[in-house]
N, C-alpha and C positions, 0 to 999 in steps of 0.2 A: 650336286651340292656346291654351294658357293660360300666363300668366306669373305667377311669384311676385311679390306686391306689394312684397316687401321687397328681394330681391336680383335680381329680374328673370330668374330661371332659367326657361327655357321647358320646357313639358311638352306633347308633341305628341299622345300617345295617352291614357293614363289619368292621372288626377290623384291622387297619393298623399295621405295624411293630413297628412304633414309634408314640407316642402321638403328635398331631399337636400343642399342647400348651406348654408342658414342655419337650417334646422329650424323655420321658421315654420309654424304650423298653417294649412294651406291650406283646411281645411274650416270656417274661422271665419266665412266669409261677409263678408269685409272690404269687398267691392264694394258691398254693400247698406247699409253704414254711412255716416253723414254724414262730412264732412271732419274735423270735430272728434273724432268717435268713432274714426275711422281713426288720427288722430295719437295719441290716447290709448292705443289698442291697441298701436301701434308702440312708444310710449314704455315701456309696461309690459313688452313683450317685450324691448326693449333693456336695461331694468334687470335682468331675469332673466339675460340673456346676460352682462351686465357682472359680475354677482355670481358666476356660474359661472366666468367668466374669471379673476376675482380669486382665487377658491378654488383653481383649477388652478395659477395663478402662485405662490401661497403653498406649495403642495405641492412644486412643482418647486424652489423656493428651499430648502425644508427638506431635500430629497433631496440637492441640491448641497452644502449645508452639511455633511451627514452624511458624504458622500464625501470632503470635505476633511479632516474631523476623523478619519475612520477609512478611510484610502485603501487598504484591504486587498483591494479587489475588482479592482484593476488587475492586468494580467498581470505588470508589472514588480515590483510590491510582493508579489504572491504568490510570484514567483520568489525575491525577496530573503528572504521569510519562510521558504521551503523551505530555502534555503542556510543561513540562520541556525540553523534547527532541526537540520540535518545536522551543522553545526559543534558545536553544543551537545551532540549525541549523541556525537560523537567525543571531545569533552573529557570527558564523563561516563564514557565507556568507559576512557579513559586514566587517569582518577583512580581508577576501580575497580580497574584492573590494577595501578596503583602501590600501592594499599592492600593488595592480595593479596600482591604481591611483598614489601612491607615486613613484613607479618605472617609470611610464610614465612622471610624473612631473620632476623627476630627469634627465631623458633622454632629455627632452625638454630644461631644464635649461643648461645642458651641451652643447647642440647645440647652444643656444643663446649666452652663455658666450664665446664659442669658437670664434664666429664671432665678438663679441664685443672686445675680446682680440686682434684680428687681426687689428681692427680699432684703438684702443687706450688701450694698455695693462696696462699702469700705472693707468688710470682712473678707471678700473674695478677690480684692484687687491684686494681692500678692499671688494668689493662686492662679489667676489669669495670666500674669506675667510668666510664672514658672511653666505653665502648660504651653504657652505660646513659644517659649524658648525651646521646650522639648519637641514640639511639633515641627518647628522650623530648623531643628538641629541638623548637623551634617549626617551623611550616611554612616560614617565611621562610628559616631556616637549612638545612633539608633540601632545599629546592627550588632553592637557589642553585647554578646550573650554569655561570655565566660571570661573570667580573669586569667585562666590558665589554658585556654585553647580547647576546652572540652567541646566535643561535637554532640549537640542535643537533638540532631535530626532523628536518630533511632527512637529516642523517647517520644518525640513528637509524633512519629508515625504510629507507634504502639497506642498512644493516647487517642489519636485520630481514628484508629480502627476500633476503639472501644475495648481493647484488650487490657482491662484494668488490673488483673493479677500480674500479667507480665510487665506492665508498666510499673507497678509497685515494686516488683522484684528488681527490675532494671534500675529504678531510682535508688534502691538500696546499694546496688553495685556501684552506681555513680558516686554515692556518698563515700564508700570505702576507697574508691579509686582516687578521689580528690584529696582524701585524707592520707593517701599513700599507705593504705592498709591492705593486707592480703584479702582475696575474695571471701575466705571463710573466717575472717577476723572480726573484730569489734571496733567501735569508735571510742576513743578516749575523751575525757573531759576537755583536754586542750585541743583536740581535733574539732569538737563542736564549737568551742569558744573562738576559734580562729578560722572557721569555715569561710571560704570566699563569698563575699556578699553578693556579687553579681550573679554567681552561680546559684546561690540560695534563692534569690529573687526570680531567676529564670525558671528554676524547678517549680516554684509556687505559681508563676504565671502560666506555665504549660498545663499544670494540673487544674488550675482554676478555669482557664480558657476552654479546654476540651471537655470539662465536666459542666460547663455553663454555670459556674459558681458553686457547684455542689461540693467539690473537694479542694484541697490546697492547704498550705501552711497558714495563710492569712485567715482562712475560715476557722481553722482549729484554734488560732490565737484569739479570735473574737469569742469563741465559745468558752475557752478556758478563762478569759477575763470576766465574762459574764457570770462565771461560777466561782469567782474569787480564788482561782487557782486550785480548786478542789479536784484532785485527779480522779478519785472514784466516781464523783458526779460527772466529770468530763467523759469517762469511759461509758457511763450509762447513756449520756447524751449522744455520743457518736456511735454507739452500738458495739463497743468493745467489751461490754459486760451486760449480762442479763440477770437481774437480782443479785445473787451472790456468786454467780458463775462467770468467771473470767474466761473470755473466749480464746481458743487456740487460733493460730494464723489461718489454718485451712477452714475454719468455721466462719470466717468473715464473708461479707457480701460484696462480691466483685462485680457489681452492676449498678446502673443508675437508680435502682430501688433502695440502695443503701442509705442510712441516715446522713444528714449533712455533716461533713467533716470526717467521715468514716475513713477516708484515704487522703494522703499516703500514710503508710505505717513506717515511721522512721525512728521510733524510740524503743521498739521491741520487735522480736522476730518469732519467738516460739509461743508465748502466752502473754496476754495483755498485762498481767501483774508482775511479769519478769522484765528486768531491764536488759540492756546490752552492755557488756563490759562490766566495769566496776560500779556503774551508776544504776539506780532503780529506774523503772519506766517513768515514774513521776518526775524524778530528777532530770532524766534525759529530755523529757518533754519541755520542762521549764527552761533548760539550757538552750534547746533548739529554738524555742519560740522567743526567748530573750534575745538570742543572736539575730533572729529574723526581724525583731522590732528595731534593734540597733542598726541593722543594715538598711532600714527604710530611710535613715537620715544620712546615708553615705552618698 
């Protein structure tokens, strides 16, 4: 049996060139050296080991510092980076779609205005100026969709998916939220009369755009005007009543086969002949659409 003179590791059979524990050179013949020579050899070996240890320690320190400065290798940070990349991709897609829609709208308006000008140039001159100002407006002006910072992306996504019932219910929650009412509460007359104009126009725009002109406040306002403000006749026209039967909310048609102006339902929630809050359905409709008309001049 042979022991390593440095770490005392035992070797029973064969003697390797270097110790498997401390890497001491076992073939150096340490036992034949004098005590002074043995100490000198051990000291030299210890110095080499210390230098290697210090070099390894420095490398580990540099690696740790790099991971702190660029912590992109952790699973959590890689996940955050992936989420951020996906969000940036969605934003880029939305911006690209908005640019395409804006260009198409500009081309359509140019076509319409061209033929209007041929018919009556004096009558449309002011309209042309206003449209050009809008089309050439700043990004801040054209992207303003809420007076109070309301996020309309969820409503836009519901409408784009054709989920008309969820869209209608979400629209109602937006109305309550902007009026600072509880989710299970009602709108007051003063809430309707002071409703934010930009938000009311945004709600109408989203409903009209995603329904291809089938739904929206503007559509309902045109129908009510054509019927001289007759609410029962309006309900017949938009499908809120059949004969003498006023429909309940769950009986409405939440698909593109519904009558023009069928949605959104913002003046009643349970049955078409019942109002919300202190106002009747007819009174609420008149208030909302009057507010919508006033907002067009804002």
